[in-house]
Residue frames as a rotation matrix with the C-alpha (Angstrom) as fourth column:
MET 1
0.976 -0.181 0.125 115.32
0.178 0.316 -0.932 14.46
0.129 0.931 0.340 27.58
THR 2
0.328 -0.932 -0.154 119.15
0.592 0.076 0.803 13.90
-0.736 -0.354 0.576 27.52
GLU 3
0.114 -0.498 -0.859 121.58
-0.442 -0.800 0.405 15.91
-0.890 0.334 -0.312 25.66
SER 4
-0.851 -0.414 0.322 122.16
0.055 0.540 0.840 13.17
-0.522 0.733 -0.437 23.17
GLU 5
-0.102 0.864 0.493 118.41
0.933 0.255 -0.255 13.22
-0.346 0.434 -0.832 22.22
ARG 6
0.582 0.333 -0.742 118.42
0.096 -0.934 -0.343 17.00
-0.808 0.129 -0.575 21.91
ASP 7
-0.205 -0.770 -0.604 121.29
-0.579 -0.402 0.709 16.82
-0.789 0.495 -0.363 19.48
LYS 8
-0.557 0.051 0.829 119.69
0.504 0.814 0.289 14.06
-0.660 0.579 -0.479 17.41
PRO 9
-0.957 0.167 -0.236 118.40
-0.285 -0.691 0.665 15.58
-0.052 0.704 0.709 14.07
LYS 10
-0.204 0.966 0.161 114.66
-0.339 0.084 -0.937 15.81
-0.919 -0.245 0.310 13.67
PRO 11
-0.502 0.006 0.865 113.03
0.696 0.596 0.400 13.85
-0.513 0.803 -0.304 10.74
ALA 12
-0.977 -0.003 -0.214 112.17
-0.136 -0.761 0.634 16.01
-0.165 0.648 0.743 7.78
GLU 13
-0.148 0.989 0.003 108.36
-0.273 -0.038 -0.961 16.77
-0.951 -0.143 0.276 7.21
PRO 14
-0.310 0.007 0.951 107.03
0.733 0.638 0.235 15.08
-0.605 0.770 -0.203 4.16
ALA 15
-0.936 -0.152 -0.319 106.79
-0.063 -0.816 0.574 17.20
-0.347 0.557 0.754 1.15
ALA 16
-0.042 0.980 -0.193 103.46
-0.434 -0.193 -0.880 18.31
-0.900 0.047 0.433 -0.19
GLU 17
-0.261 -0.003 0.965 102.29
0.675 0.715 0.185 16.05
-0.691 0.699 -0.184 -3.07
PRO 18
-0.970 -0.207 -0.127 102.12
0.045 -0.668 0.743 17.79
-0.238 0.715 0.658 -6.44
GLY 19
-0.672 0.734 0.096 98.80
-0.043 -0.168 0.985 19.09
0.739 0.658 0.144 -7.35
HIS 20
-0.052 0.625 -0.779 97.41
0.894 0.376 0.242 18.77
0.444 -0.684 -0.579 -3.78
ASP 21
-0.726 -0.144 0.672 95.99
-0.143 -0.925 -0.352 21.81
0.673 -0.352 0.651 -1.95
ASP 22
-0.927 0.346 -0.146 93.57
0.230 0.214 -0.949 22.53
-0.297 -0.913 -0.278 0.84
GLY 23
-0.150 0.928 0.340 90.54
0.931 0.249 -0.268 23.19
-0.333 0.276 -0.902 -1.49
THR 24
-0.037 0.130 -0.991 91.11
0.104 -0.986 -0.133 26.85
-0.994 -0.108 0.023 -2.20
GLU 25
-0.883 -0.298 -0.363 91.85
-0.324 -0.172 0.930 26.20
-0.340 0.939 0.055 -5.90
GLU 26
-0.689 0.686 0.234 88.57
0.718 0.603 0.348 24.17
0.098 0.407 -0.908 -6.27
VAL 27
0.220 0.772 -0.597 86.50
0.695 -0.553 -0.459 27.11
-0.685 -0.314 -0.658 -4.77
SER 28
-0.353 -0.353 -0.867 88.34
-0.301 -0.834 0.462 29.49
-0.886 0.424 0.188 -7.08
ALA 29
-0.991 -0.066 0.120 87.74
0.082 0.416 0.906 27.27
-0.110 0.907 -0.407 -10.07
ALA 30
-0.272 0.959 0.074 83.92
0.955 0.279 -0.103 27.09
-0.120 0.043 -0.992 -9.23
VAL 31
0.234 0.396 -0.888 83.74
0.297 -0.899 -0.322 30.90
-0.926 -0.188 -0.329 -8.95
ASP 32
-0.661 -0.471 -0.584 85.57
-0.396 -0.442 0.805 31.30
-0.637 0.763 0.106 -12.23
ALA 33
-0.880 0.361 0.309 83.14
0.475 0.635 0.610 28.77
0.024 0.683 -0.730 -13.86
ALA 34
-0.056 0.934 -0.354 80.21
0.788 -0.176 -0.590 30.95
-0.613 -0.312 -0.726 -12.59
VAL 35
-0.178 -0.085 -0.980 81.33
-0.362 -0.921 0.146 33.65
-0.915 0.381 0.133 -14.95
SER 36
0.591 0.457 0.664 79.69
0.370 0.578 -0.727 32.91
-0.717 0.676 0.173 -18.27
ALA 37
-0.114 -0.633 0.766 81.31
0.977 0.068 0.202 33.23
-0.180 0.771 0.611 -21.66
ASN 38
0.226 0.120 0.967 79.85
0.584 -0.811 -0.036 36.77
0.780 0.573 -0.253 -22.20
GLY 39
-0.656 -0.681 0.326 81.41
0.188 -0.565 -0.803 37.96
0.731 -0.465 0.499 -18.94
GLU 40
0.402 0.843 0.357 78.30
-0.280 -0.258 0.925 37.78
0.872 -0.472 0.132 -16.61
SER 41
-0.678 -0.574 0.458 79.02
-0.599 0.071 -0.798 37.72
0.425 -0.816 -0.392 -12.97
LEU 42
-0.840 0.377 -0.390 77.30
0.506 0.804 -0.311 35.22
0.196 -0.459 -0.867 -10.53
GLU 43
-0.510 0.694 -0.508 74.93
0.229 -0.460 -0.858 38.02
-0.829 -0.554 0.075 -9.40
GLU 44
-0.501 0.248 -0.829 74.11
-0.791 -0.520 0.322 38.92
-0.352 0.817 0.457 -13.01
GLN 45
-0.806 0.156 -0.572 73.31
-0.193 0.843 0.502 35.28
0.560 0.514 -0.649 -13.83
VAL 46
-0.744 0.565 -0.357 71.05
0.613 0.364 -0.701 34.93
-0.266 -0.741 -0.617 -10.78
SER 47
-0.434 0.642 -0.632 69.16
-0.263 -0.761 -0.593 38.15
-0.862 -0.091 0.499 -11.79
ARG 48
-0.571 0.183 -0.800 68.84
-0.818 -0.047 0.573 36.86
0.067 0.982 0.176 -15.36
LEU 49
-0.888 0.214 -0.407 67.57
0.225 0.974 0.021 33.44
0.401 -0.073 -0.913 -14.19
GLU 50
-0.674 0.625 -0.395 65.05
0.374 -0.172 -0.911 35.18
-0.637 -0.762 -0.117 -12.00
THR 51
-0.450 0.376 -0.810 63.84
-0.688 -0.724 0.046 37.22
-0.569 0.578 0.585 -14.87
GLU 52
-0.648 0.128 -0.751 63.51
-0.533 0.629 0.566 34.09
0.545 0.767 -0.340 -17.10
LYS 53
-0.869 0.392 -0.301 61.61
0.493 0.736 -0.465 32.27
0.039 -0.552 -0.833 -14.29
SER 54
-0.468 0.739 -0.485 59.20
0.013 -0.543 -0.839 35.09
-0.884 -0.399 0.244 -13.91
ASP 55
-0.459 0.283 -0.842 58.67
-0.868 -0.345 0.357 35.16
-0.190 0.895 0.404 -17.70
LEU 56
-0.842 0.058 -0.536 58.16
-0.104 0.958 0.266 31.38
0.529 0.279 -0.801 -17.82
THR 57
-0.730 0.626 -0.274 55.64
0.488 0.197 -0.851 31.65
-0.479 -0.755 -0.449 -14.84
ASP 58
-0.355 0.630 -0.691 53.72
-0.455 -0.762 -0.461 34.37
-0.817 0.150 0.557 -16.67
ARG 59
-0.557 0.097 -0.825 53.65
-0.798 0.210 0.564 32.32
0.229 0.973 -0.040 -19.94
LEU 60
-0.933 0.199 -0.298 52.38
0.266 0.942 -0.205 29.29
0.240 -0.271 -0.932 -17.91
LEU 61
-0.614 0.718 -0.329 49.62
0.276 -0.195 -0.941 31.24
-0.740 -0.668 -0.079 -16.38
ARG 62
-0.295 0.504 -0.812 48.56
-0.851 -0.524 -0.016 32.65
-0.434 0.686 0.584 -19.78
VAL 63
-0.759 -0.007 -0.651 48.53
-0.438 0.745 0.502 29.07
0.481 0.667 -0.569 -21.32
ALA 64
-0.872 0.421 -0.250 46.39
0.486 0.684 -0.544 27.91
-0.058 -0.596 -0.801 -18.37
ALA 65
-0.464 0.671 -0.579 44.04
-0.102 -0.689 -0.717 30.71
-0.880 -0.274 0.388 -18.73
ASP 66
-0.452 0.157 -0.878 43.82
-0.889 -0.155 0.430 30.07
-0.069 0.975 0.210 -22.44
MET 67
-0.897 0.124 -0.424 43.03
0.042 0.979 0.199 26.35
0.440 0.161 -0.884 -21.84
ASP 68
-0.701 0.666 -0.256 40.38
0.427 0.104 -0.898 27.25
-0.571 -0.739 -0.357 -19.41
ASN 69
-0.296 0.562 -0.772 38.79
-0.625 -0.725 -0.289 29.67
-0.722 0.397 0.566 -21.86
LEU 70
-0.604 -0.021 -0.796 38.90
-0.724 0.432 0.538 26.93
0.333 0.901 -0.277 -24.50
ARG 71
-0.914 0.323 -0.246 37.33
0.392 0.860 -0.326 24.41
0.106 -0.395 -0.913 -22.21
ARG 72
-0.501 0.774 -0.388 34.48
0.075 -0.408 -0.910 26.88
-0.862 -0.485 0.146 -21.42
ARG 73
-0.297 0.356 -0.886 33.94
-0.830 -0.555 0.055 27.77
-0.472 0.752 0.461 -24.97
SER 74
-0.826 -0.008 -0.563 33.80
-0.327 0.821 0.468 24.06
0.458 0.571 -0.681 -26.09
GLU 75
-0.783 0.595 -0.180 31.23
0.511 0.452 -0.731 23.36
-0.354 -0.664 -0.658 -23.29
ARG 76
-0.275 0.720 -0.636 29.16
-0.255 -0.693 -0.674 26.33
-0.927 -0.023 0.375 -24.48
GLU 77
-0.461 0.022 -0.887 29.41
-0.885 -0.090 0.457 25.22
-0.070 0.996 0.061 -28.10
ALA 78
-0.941 0.173 -0.292 28.53
0.137 0.981 0.140 21.69
0.310 0.092 -0.946 -27.24
THR 79
-0.556 0.785 -0.275 25.47
0.440 -0.003 -0.898 22.96
-0.705 -0.620 -0.344 -25.32
ASP 80
-0.247 0.388 -0.888 24.42
-0.651 -0.745 -0.145 25.18
-0.718 0.542 0.436 -28.19
ALA 81
-0.747 -0.144 -0.648 24.87
-0.617 0.514 0.596 22.28
0.247 0.846 -0.473 -30.55
ARG 82
-0.862 0.491 -0.128 22.51
0.506 0.849 -0.150 20.17
0.035 -0.194 -0.980 -28.54
ARG 83
-0.348 0.744 -0.570 19.98
0.207 -0.532 -0.821 22.96
-0.914 -0.404 0.031 -27.88
TYR 84
0.178 0.426 -0.887 19.79
-0.640 -0.635 -0.433 24.15
-0.747 0.645 0.160 -31.52
ALA 85
-0.793 -0.515 0.325 20.32
-0.165 0.695 0.700 20.84
-0.587 0.502 -0.636 -33.31
VAL 86
-0.325 0.814 0.481 16.66
0.825 0.493 -0.275 20.62
-0.461 0.308 -0.832 -34.16
THR 87
-0.414 0.162 -0.896 16.50
-0.124 -0.985 -0.120 24.18
-0.902 0.062 0.428 -35.54
ARG 88
-0.784 0.059 -0.618 16.11
-0.620 -0.108 0.777 23.20
-0.020 0.992 0.121 -39.27
PHE 89
-0.833 0.488 -0.261 13.70
0.433 0.868 0.243 20.38
0.345 0.090 -0.934 -38.36
ALA 90
-0.362 0.661 -0.657 11.62
0.678 -0.297 -0.672 22.67
-0.639 -0.689 -0.341 -36.26
ALA 91
-0.516 0.166 -0.840 11.37
-0.442 -0.892 0.096 25.24
-0.733 0.421 0.534 -38.91
ASP 92
-0.885 0.232 -0.403 10.19
-0.243 0.508 0.826 22.61
0.397 0.829 -0.393 -41.32
MET 93
-0.604 0.692 -0.396 7.59
0.790 0.587 -0.177 21.37
0.110 -0.420 -0.901 -38.80
LEU 94
-0.577 0.466 -0.671 6.22
0.023 -0.811 -0.584 24.97
-0.817 -0.353 0.457 -38.31
ALA 95
-0.776 0.306 -0.552 5.10
-0.625 -0.250 0.739 24.75
0.088 0.919 0.385 -41.99
VAL 96
-0.668 0.536 -0.517 3.11
0.377 0.842 0.385 21.64
0.642 0.062 -0.764 -41.08
SER 97
-0.583 0.390 -0.712 1.73
0.724 -0.147 -0.674 23.42
-0.368 -0.909 -0.197 -38.06
ASP 98
-0.765 0.206 -0.610 0.72
-0.365 -0.919 0.148 26.33
-0.530 0.336 0.779 -40.21
ASN 99
-0.800 0.395 -0.451 -1.11
-0.338 0.325 0.883 24.11
0.496 0.859 -0.126 -42.61
LEU 100
-0.559 0.615 -0.556 -3.15
0.784 0.610 -0.114 22.49
0.269 -0.500 -0.823 -39.73
SER 101
-0.588 0.294 -0.754 -3.98
0.349 -0.748 -0.564 26.00
-0.730 -0.595 0.337 -38.50
ARG 102
-0.796 0.261 -0.546 -5.09
-0.564 -0.648 0.513 27.11
-0.220 0.716 0.663 -41.93
THR 103
-0.749 0.531 -0.397 -7.27
0.184 0.742 0.645 23.94
0.637 0.410 -0.653 -42.39
LEU 104
-0.467 0.574 -0.673 -9.05
0.864 0.136 -0.484 24.73
-0.187 -0.808 -0.559 -39.14
ALA 105
-0.613 0.113 -0.782 -9.49
0.013 -0.988 -0.153 28.46
-0.790 -0.104 0.604 -40.03
ALA 106
-0.916 0.167 -0.364 -10.88
-0.389 -0.155 0.908 27.53
0.095 0.974 0.207 -43.38
ILE 107
-0.709 0.662 -0.241 -13.82
0.678 0.735 0.025 25.40
0.194 -0.145 -0.970 -41.91
PRO 108
-0.398 0.643 0.655 -17.06
-0.210 -0.759 0.617 27.50
0.893 0.107 0.437 -42.08
LYS 109
-0.793 0.163 0.587 -18.79
-0.609 -0.185 -0.771 28.19
-0.017 -0.969 0.246 -38.80
ASP 110
0.188 0.982 -0.007 -21.99
-0.977 0.186 -0.101 26.53
-0.098 0.026 0.995 -40.01
ALA 111
0.251 -0.192 -0.949 -20.11
-0.356 0.893 -0.275 23.33
0.900 0.407 0.156 -40.91
ARG 112
-0.788 -0.615 0.033 -18.75
-0.244 0.263 -0.933 23.18
0.565 -0.744 -0.358 -37.41
GLU 113
-0.659 0.620 0.426 -22.23
-0.617 -0.121 -0.778 23.55
-0.430 -0.775 0.462 -35.94
ALA 114
-0.182 0.659 -0.730 -23.92
-0.800 0.332 0.500 21.11
0.572 0.675 0.467 -38.33
GLY 115
0.185 0.258 0.948 -23.37
-0.887 0.459 0.048 18.33
-0.423 -0.850 0.314 -35.94
ASP 116
0.644 -0.042 -0.764 -22.12
-0.497 0.736 -0.460 15.72
0.582 0.676 0.452 -38.50
PRO 117
0.868 -0.354 0.349 -20.45
-0.203 0.390 0.898 13.06
-0.454 -0.850 0.267 -36.31
ALA 118
0.556 -0.703 0.444 -18.05
0.824 0.537 -0.180 11.89
-0.112 0.466 0.878 -38.94
PHE 119
0.403 -0.432 0.807 -17.04
0.280 -0.781 -0.558 15.52
0.872 0.451 -0.194 -39.80
LYS 120
0.790 -0.095 0.606 -16.70
-0.539 -0.578 0.612 16.38
0.292 -0.810 -0.508 -36.13
ALA 121
0.829 -0.527 0.187 -14.46
0.313 0.714 0.626 13.33
-0.463 -0.460 0.757 -35.52
ILE 122
0.342 -0.749 0.568 -12.13
0.886 0.055 -0.460 14.55
0.313 0.661 0.682 -38.30
LEU 123
0.404 -0.216 0.889 -12.09
-0.043 -0.975 -0.217 18.01
0.914 0.049 -0.404 -37.02
ASP 124
0.898 -0.098 0.429 -11.28
-0.436 -0.061 0.898 16.91
-0.062 -0.993 -0.098 -33.50
GLY 125
0.640 -0.718 0.273 -8.47
0.713 0.688 0.135 14.78
-0.285 0.108 0.953 -34.90
VAL 126
0.308 -0.538 0.785 -6.97
0.552 -0.571 -0.608 17.78
0.775 0.620 0.121 -36.64
GLU 127
0.627 0.022 0.779 -7.19
-0.429 -0.824 0.369 19.90
0.650 -0.566 -0.507 -33.46
ILE 128
0.929 -0.308 0.204 -5.66
-0.035 0.477 0.878 17.14
-0.367 -0.823 0.433 -31.33
THR 129
0.492 -0.757 0.430 -2.84
0.859 0.341 -0.383 16.80
0.143 0.558 0.817 -33.98
GLY 130
0.358 -0.367 0.858 -2.17
0.161 -0.881 -0.444 20.51
0.920 0.297 -0.257 -33.80
ARG 131
0.757 -0.047 0.651 -2.12
-0.618 -0.374 0.692 20.68
0.211 -0.926 -0.312 -30.02
GLU 132
0.855 -0.481 0.191 0.26
0.317 0.778 0.543 17.60
-0.410 -0.404 0.818 -29.92
MET 133
0.380 -0.760 0.527 2.68
0.769 -0.057 -0.636 19.17
0.513 0.648 0.563 -32.38
GLU 134
0.434 -0.157 0.887 2.71
-0.322 -0.947 -0.010 22.34
0.841 -0.281 -0.462 -30.34
ARG 135
0.913 -0.099 0.395 3.55
-0.345 0.328 0.880 20.17
-0.216 -0.940 0.265 -27.20
VAL 136
0.684 -0.657 0.317 6.28
0.705 0.707 -0.054 18.30
-0.188 0.260 0.947 -29.02
LEU 137
0.228 -0.577 0.784 7.91
0.472 -0.639 -0.608 21.54
0.851 0.509 0.127 -30.35
LYS 138
0.669 -0.013 0.744 7.74
-0.569 -0.652 0.500 23.03
0.479 -0.758 -0.443 -26.72
THR 139
0.951 -0.267 0.152 9.49
0.102 0.740 0.665 19.92
-0.291 -0.617 0.731 -25.42
HIS 140
0.312 -0.855 0.415 12.36
0.950 0.265 -0.167 20.63
0.033 0.447 0.894 -27.75
GLY 141
-0.389 -0.466 -0.795 12.59
0.634 -0.761 0.136 24.26
-0.668 -0.451 0.592 -26.68
VAL 142
-0.823 0.144 0.549 10.49
0.425 -0.485 0.764 25.71
0.377 0.862 0.338 -29.46
THR 143
-0.357 0.716 -0.600 7.95
0.728 -0.189 -0.659 28.24
-0.585 -0.672 -0.454 -27.99
ARG 144
0.188 0.531 0.826 5.52
0.919 -0.393 0.043 30.73
0.347 0.751 -0.562 -29.47
ILE 145
-0.871 -0.491 -0.003 6.39
0.473 -0.837 -0.274 34.35
0.132 -0.240 0.962 -29.43
ALA 146
-0.044 0.822 -0.568 3.87
0.753 -0.346 -0.560 36.61
-0.657 -0.452 -0.604 -27.73
ALA 147
-0.828 -0.240 0.506 2.39
0.543 -0.566 0.620 39.12
0.138 0.788 0.600 -30.20
ALA 148
-0.088 0.835 0.543 -1.21
0.460 -0.450 0.765 40.20
0.883 0.317 -0.345 -29.96
GLY 149
0.879 0.468 -0.090 -1.68
0.350 -0.506 0.789 43.07
0.324 -0.725 -0.608 -27.63
GLU 150
0.353 -0.841 -0.410 2.10
0.800 0.044 0.598 43.49
-0.485 -0.539 0.689 -27.23
PRO 151
0.575 -0.280 -0.769 4.17
-0.405 -0.914 0.029 46.52
-0.711 0.295 -0.639 -28.24
PHE 152
0.962 -0.239 -0.128 5.88
-0.013 0.428 -0.904 45.92
0.271 0.871 0.409 -31.49
ASP 153
0.462 -0.857 0.227 9.25
-0.218 0.138 0.966 44.41
-0.859 -0.496 -0.123 -31.04
PRO 154
0.562 -0.220 -0.797 11.36
-0.825 -0.089 -0.558 44.58
0.052 0.972 -0.231 -34.25
HIS 155
-0.509 -0.841 0.186 13.37
-0.854 0.519 0.010 41.61
-0.105 -0.154 -0.983 -32.84
ASN 156
-0.742 0.383 0.551 10.35
0.071 0.861 -0.503 39.29
-0.667 -0.334 -0.666 -32.57
HIS 157
0.291 0.955 0.055 7.77
0.341 -0.050 -0.939 40.81
-0.894 0.292 -0.340 -34.88
GLN 158
-0.879 -0.349 0.325 7.70
0.438 -0.323 0.839 41.70
-0.188 0.880 0.437 -38.71
ALA 159
-0.182 0.750 -0.636 5.11
-0.157 -0.660 -0.734 44.53
-0.971 -0.034 0.237 -39.41
MET 160
-0.608 0.114 0.786 3.07
0.733 0.462 0.500 43.74
-0.306 0.880 -0.364 -42.50
PHE 161
-0.255 0.536 0.805 0.62
0.497 -0.642 0.585 46.60
0.830 0.549 -0.102 -42.39
GLU 162
-0.998 0.016 -0.067 -0.87
0.047 -0.538 -0.841 49.36
-0.050 -0.842 0.536 -40.12
ILE 163
-0.236 0.955 -0.182 -4.33
0.852 0.293 0.433 49.54
0.467 -0.053 -0.883 -38.74
GLU 164
-0.512 0.162 0.844 -6.14
-0.332 -0.943 -0.021 52.67
0.792 -0.291 0.536 -37.78
ASP 165
0.276 0.622 -0.733 -7.17
0.581 0.500 0.643 52.02
0.766 -0.603 -0.223 -34.14
ALA 166
-0.155 -0.244 0.957 -7.43
-0.396 -0.872 -0.287 54.86
0.905 -0.424 0.038 -31.63
SER 167
0.804 0.576 0.146 -8.44
-0.375 0.303 0.876 52.48
0.460 -0.759 0.460 -28.83
VAL 168
0.765 -0.632 -0.122 -4.85
0.583 0.601 0.547 51.25
-0.273 -0.490 0.828 -28.27
PRO 169
0.393 -0.716 -0.577 -1.45
-0.180 -0.675 0.716 52.99
-0.902 -0.177 -0.394 -28.23
ALA 170
0.806 -0.181 -0.564 0.26
-0.567 0.039 -0.823 53.37
0.170 0.983 -0.071 -31.54
GLY 171
-0.271 -0.927 -0.259 2.90
-0.831 0.361 -0.424 50.61
0.487 0.101 -0.868 -32.16
THR 172
-0.241 0.299 0.923 0.61
-0.630 0.676 -0.383 47.96
-0.739 -0.674 0.026 -30.47
VAL 173
-0.971 0.009 -0.239 0.22
-0.157 0.729 0.666 44.57
0.180 0.684 -0.707 -32.28
VAL 174
-0.282 0.950 0.136 -3.50
-0.815 -0.162 -0.556 44.32
-0.507 -0.267 0.820 -33.08
GLN 175
0.802 0.556 -0.218 -3.48
-0.576 0.623 -0.529 41.50
-0.158 0.550 0.820 -35.59
VAL 176
-0.219 -0.874 0.434 -1.29
-0.527 0.480 0.701 38.43
-0.821 -0.076 -0.566 -35.95
VAL 177
0.480 0.353 -0.803 -1.15
-0.877 0.216 -0.429 37.03
0.022 0.910 0.413 -39.49
GLN 178
0.473 -0.353 -0.808 1.36
-0.023 0.911 -0.411 34.27
0.881 0.213 0.423 -38.85
ASP 179
0.996 -0.073 0.052 2.64
-0.052 0.005 0.999 33.11
-0.073 -0.997 0.001 -35.40
GLY 180
0.317 -0.946 -0.062 6.29
-0.590 -0.145 -0.794 33.47
0.743 0.288 -0.604 -34.62
TYR 181
0.954 -0.066 -0.293 8.46
0.232 0.784 0.576 30.98
0.192 -0.617 0.763 -32.68
SER 182
0.316 -0.930 0.187 11.77
-0.875 -0.362 -0.322 31.05
0.367 -0.062 -0.928 -30.88
ILE 183
0.740 -0.299 -0.603 14.19
0.344 0.938 -0.043 28.27
0.578 -0.176 0.797 -29.94
GLY 184
-0.110 -0.791 -0.602 16.21
0.990 -0.035 -0.134 28.89
0.085 -0.611 0.787 -26.84
ASP 185
-0.026 -0.037 -0.999 17.18
0.366 -0.930 0.025 32.51
-0.930 -0.365 0.038 -26.96
ARG 186
-0.900 -0.417 -0.130 16.98
-0.004 -0.291 0.957 32.68
-0.436 0.861 0.260 -30.79
VAL 187
0.044 0.959 -0.281 14.16
-0.592 -0.202 -0.780 33.68
-0.805 0.201 0.559 -32.96
LEU 188
-0.448 -0.077 0.891 13.23
0.371 0.891 0.264 30.78
-0.814 0.448 -0.370 -35.16
ARG 189
-0.413 0.451 0.791 10.59
0.812 -0.210 0.544 32.73
0.411 0.868 -0.279 -37.08
ALA 190
-0.977 0.153 -0.146 9.40
-0.081 -0.908 -0.411 36.30
-0.196 -0.390 0.900 -36.51
ALA 191
-0.241 0.966 0.092 5.63
0.690 0.238 -0.683 36.82
-0.682 -0.101 -0.724 -36.08
LEU 192
-0.800 0.136 0.585 3.89
0.413 -0.583 0.700 38.58
0.436 0.801 0.410 -39.06
VAL 193
-0.310 0.658 -0.686 1.73
0.818 -0.182 -0.545 41.20
-0.484 -0.730 -0.482 -37.49
GLY 194
0.082 0.418 0.905 -0.46
0.612 -0.738 0.285 44.13
0.787 0.530 -0.316 -38.12
VAL 195
-0.642 -0.434 -0.632 0.42
0.765 -0.408 -0.498 47.30
-0.042 -0.803 0.594 -35.98
ALA 196
0.469 0.841 -0.268 -1.98
0.865 -0.499 -0.053 50.00
-0.179 -0.207 -0.962 -34.67
LYS 197
-0.736 -0.641 0.218 -1.49
0.643 -0.763 -0.075 53.62
0.214 0.085 0.973 -35.47
GLY 198
-0.294 0.652 0.699 -3.39
-0.106 -0.749 0.654 56.79
0.950 0.118 0.289 -34.41
GLY 199
0.248 0.503 -0.828 -3.71
0.773 0.412 0.482 55.76
0.583 -0.760 -0.287 -30.86
PRO 200
0.973 0.200 0.114 -3.61
0.095 -0.800 0.593 58.13
0.209 -0.566 -0.797 -27.87
ASP 201
0.275 -0.924 0.268 -0.27
-0.180 -0.323 -0.929 59.87
0.945 0.207 -0.255 -27.59
LYS 202
0.236 -0.192 0.953 -0.42
-0.938 -0.302 0.171 59.96
0.255 -0.934 -0.251 -23.72
ALA 203
0.858 0.189 0.477 -0.32
-0.370 0.872 0.321 56.23
-0.355 -0.452 0.818 -23.58
LEU 204
0.782 -0.618 -0.083 2.94
0.215 0.393 -0.894 56.07
0.585 0.681 0.440 -25.48
ASP 205
0.692 -0.693 -0.201 6.31
-0.009 -0.287 0.958 55.87
-0.721 -0.661 -0.205 -23.79
ARG 206
0.152 -0.715 -0.683 9.65
-0.831 -0.466 0.303 56.29
-0.535 0.522 -0.665 -25.54
GLY 207
-0.662 -0.422 0.619 10.02
-0.155 0.885 0.438 52.53
-0.734 0.194 -0.651 -26.25
LYS 208
-0.013 0.795 0.606 6.66
0.607 0.488 -0.627 52.45
-0.795 0.360 -0.489 -27.96
ASP 209
0.625 0.077 -0.777 7.45
-0.393 -0.829 -0.398 55.50
-0.674 0.555 -0.488 -30.04
GLU 210
-0.355 -0.896 -0.267 10.52
-0.812 0.154 0.563 53.78
-0.463 0.417 -0.782 -31.38
ALA 211
-0.601 0.194 0.775 8.57
0.274 0.961 -0.029 50.54
-0.751 0.195 -0.631 -31.99
ALA 212
0.532 0.846 -0.040 5.89
0.320 -0.245 -0.915 52.41
-0.784 0.474 -0.401 -33.93
ALA 213
0.389 -0.446 -0.806 8.55
-0.758 -0.652 -0.005 54.16
-0.523 0.613 -0.592 -36.02
LYS 214
-0.678 -0.703 0.215 10.27
-0.499 0.655 0.567 50.87
-0.540 0.278 -0.795 -36.74
ALA 215
-0.314 0.643 0.699 7.16
0.455 0.748 -0.483 49.23
-0.833 0.167 -0.527 -37.74
ALA 216
0.720 0.523 -0.456 6.24
-0.063 -0.605 -0.794 52.01
-0.691 0.601 -0.402 -40.12
GLU 217
0.043 -0.827 -0.561 9.70
-0.887 -0.290 0.359 51.93
-0.460 0.482 -0.746 -41.59
GLU 218
-0.757 -0.270 0.595 9.38
-0.093 0.946 0.311 48.22
-0.647 0.180 -0.741 -42.24
ILE 219
0.201 0.945 0.259 5.95
0.432 0.152 -0.889 48.68
-0.879 0.291 -0.377 -43.85
ARG 220
0.629 0.005 -0.778 7.30
-0.479 -0.785 -0.392 51.27
-0.613 0.619 -0.491 -46.11
ALA 221
-0.433 -0.898 -0.079 10.23
-0.730 0.298 0.615 49.12
-0.528 0.324 -0.785 -47.08
THR 222
-0.528 0.285 0.800 7.82
0.254 0.952 -0.171 46.32
-0.810 0.113 -0.575 -47.92
ASP 223
0.600 0.798 -0.054 5.59
0.288 -0.278 -0.916 48.42
-0.747 0.534 -0.397 -50.05
ALA 224
0.354 -0.520 -0.777 8.59
-0.754 -0.650 0.092 49.66
-0.553 0.554 -0.622 -51.92
């Protein structure tokens, strides 16, 4: 480089344009904006948002659980509605079945044995009708409640009277006045029964003692 070139003045560097910087001001503005109006810092906002997220997640899980419970309850109610839809009709049909049974019970033994073909045909028709009604009821979930010879069960039996019978444990059903029926797991009609008393104590267990007491209580209430 010559001496004249060294002495030549250097061009001035362009001045920075107004409002232009290297990005520091933008970062600072973003940080300032991260501080909320109530003075929360960025860390405080993150903590608050995490708490809100946890709360919303918990609410969502609760709603999902409630919806699942609602679905199950709706399914159960729909099943019960289908199963017990014939309850009232079945109860009315039991009255018809009772009348058929009473009709057969009222026929004298000698009339049965008389051998009249016409009468026997009618008798057979009534018996067939009774059996068919029993079958139809069973098809719809209506079943007869076991009673004769069973320990008295206040949920399925209704005691009408007591019978002195030392041959069976007290609290045993020894006579059925009217059959009981259940539909599904519900009692459609309790069986009307007579219950033994005065049987051998050694044959009684705690459950039968309670059954006998309950039966006697029901009978006293009926007599009152």
